[in-house]
C-alpha positions, 0 to 999 in steps of 0.5 A: 437480456444481455443488455439488461444484465450489463446495465445492472452490473454497470450500476453496481460498479458505478456505485463502488467506483463513486465510493472508492473515489470519495474515501481517498484517505482513511484508517487501515482499521476500516473493516473493508481492508482488515482481510487484506493480507499485506495490511494484516502483516503490517499490523502484526509488525506494529503490534510487535513494535509495541511489545519492543517498547514494553521490553525497553521500558522494563530496563528502567525498572528494578530487577529482582531475583533469588540467588541460591547455591553452594559455595565457599568464602575465604576469610583472610583475617583468620585464614578460614573458609566458610563452605555451604549453601547460600540464599539471598534476594537480589535487586538491581536497577539501571541508573545510567548506561550512557543514554542508550536505553533512552535512545532505544526508546526513541528508536522504537517510537520512531519505528512504530511511527514508520510502520504506521506510515507504511500502513497508510502507504499499503492502504493507499496502494490497495485503494488504487489497485481496487480503483484500477480493477473497478475502472477496468470493469466499468471500461469493459462494460462500456465497451459492451454497450458500444458493441451491442449498439454496433450489433443493433446498427449492423442488423439494420444494415443487414436487413437493408442488404437483404432487401437489396439482394432480394431485389437483385441490386447487390449480391449475397456477399453484402449480406455475408459481410454484415453477418460476419461482423455481427458474429465478430462483435458477439464474440468480443462481448463474450470475451469481455464478459470473461474478463469482467468475471476474472477482474471481479474475482481479483477484486474479491481476493483483494478485500476477502472473498466474503464481501459482495460489491454492495458490501464493499461500497457500503463499508467504505468511508464517504469522507471527501478530501481536498488536494492542495494546489501546492504539494508539500513533499515532506508530508508524503508517506515515502518521504516520512518513512525515509525520514524516520529511517534517517532519524533512527540512523542518527540515534543508532550513531548516538547509541554506538558512541554511548558505549564509550561512556561508563554505566552506573547501576545500584545493587542490593542483596538481602539474606544469607549472602555468605555460604554457611554450613547451616542452611537458612541459619539465624545470620541475616546479611544485607549488601548495598553497592553502587557500581560504576563500570568503565569500558576500556577495551571491547576488541574494537567492536564499539569503534566498528559499530560507530563507524558503521552507524555513521556510514548508514546515517550518511547514506540515508541522508543522501537517499532522502535528498534523492527522494525529494528530487524524484518525488518532485519530478514524479508530481510534475510528470503526473500533472503533464500526463493529466493534461495530455489525456485531457488534450487527447480526449478532446481531440478524439471527441472532434474525430468522433463527431467527424466519424459519425457524420462520415458513417451517416453519409456512407450509409446514405450512399449505400442506400443509393447504390454508390457505396458497397457493404465494405464501405459501410463496415469500414465507416462503422468500424472507424467510429467504433474504434474512436469510441473505444479509444475515448473509453480507454483514455477516460479510464486511464485518465480517471485512474491517473487522477485518482492515483495522483490524489491518493499518492500525493495527499498529505498524511493526516496525523 
């Protein structure tokens, strides 16, 4: 019964594993990921950047307001003062601010681009995390298969030990050895099942607990991608994100410099501009002005902003060069790890073949009375240990390969 249940679960996990292996790159809007908290948080940031873009666009549009109140206006020629209410419609349009508004628009666009790349990075991280969980589940279920097979073989040896004990060829100690081993293996299976249950909970939390394994598999995109033999560092998310930050820092430097430049705006007023005793009288005025504002002294804040922007830009440039070096080293190191895993698995396969032969020979000699129960158990444990090591290495190799292809896949624009 236990074997059947494990087999059924194993098929489900294999289907999901295949599904995850195929869609290495997809959009964060995939319904399977929409419940992931990190992706939701980043999507909120993207939406917020879109509002920033709209706000900045409004700087290029005219401002319209109604001005009203009570005031006084001194007339120098006839030495009189007009007092009373005023009411007029005022409009102002920004013509030039040293290029700051255009630069700010570019900064917002670059920030939004960076957030989209970060979304892709979070998506990749989520897929790798899911793949690790599923690979771990599959590895444990494979381990259960090994343990169940070992229990079956141990039961055969236990029957043999009973026959030998009944015939007086050995003591009951042999029988106890095999019984203890069966109990130990059964306990390990129970422990493995608890681990699988915990991992499945972690998987459902990653995607939202409303999904089943089948739904996760069905909702994943089944589009295969190819990994380029030569990886272009500049197309990787980490590099593109830092490049965006560097570009923004250069724009901030230009913005800081533009505060030294004059600004020009066009202003128009219509209505009762001058305070008068009679509110909304017959007198209608209008005024059009082209304003030129030349900055002279800002308390040193402009110079400080400019120096700070240059400092941050230089730092981002250094970080960009360092990141390129680190990514190249990471790629090389990951490739070496893949080769090492392949070599270790190949070596262990040979060891497993020898351990299998040794186990068969030990069982044969036990039947002949040359070896005792502890020899059989040691030989069986040695074979099981190698099987488990191979299983673990294959899991790590799969995760490494999947992570490599996912992390070092160029961004699809």
